[in-house]
C-alpha positions, 0 to 999 in steps of 0.5 A: 268641945273642940275637935282638931284635925290634923292633915298628914302628908300626901307622901310618905314613901320609903326611901326605895319608892322616894328614888324611883320617883326621882329617878322618873322626875330627874330622866325627864328633867334630863332627857325631856318627854317622852319617857317610858316607864315600864309598869308603874314606878309605884303603886300610888296613882297621884304619883302616877299620873303626876309623872303621866302629866309630866311627859312619863309614859307608862308601858307593859312591854319593852316592845312598847318603847320605840328604839333610841329611848329611855325606859326607867324600870320601875322599884319593883324590879325586872328579870335579867330576861328584860334587862337583856332586852333592853340592852339588846334594843339600844335602850338608854336605861334607868334602874329605878329597882328598890335597893331592898328588892336587888338585895333580895334578888342577889341573895335568891341567886347566891341560895340558888347557885348553891343548891338550894330550893327557893320559893318566893311568894307573896300574897295577891294584893288588888291593885287600883287598876283592878288587876291582881298581883301574883307570886314574885321572884326571879325566875319565869314561868318555865323555871328558868333562872333570870337573876 
């Protein structure tokens, strides 16, 4: 009996993830290393390590980016407070937020302005680092609207 094994391509991402990776790669080409990326651009260790080897530096908070540098926001999006902080610090920003994530945030903002109470929830998933992601939304811990 002959068995045929088909090897899948190592990268088969959605358009938002492909876009985010492309944004980091273009920023590296255009401006050179280092390019700071707030959080892992996507949940894929191979991609993150490849970008790290090309000169991307993954940071947790904007305070970790030296003034005057370039920062890319991950495909997962950031709050209005993070955007405002980047503007106040004069950072060059590339927003790699997935367009579908942005659409959800816009719709939630509209509903909030209409007086609706919105709860957004995603079940926790362990990441490759062992850290657990929690609920998502567009409000900070105090309940302040950041959309």
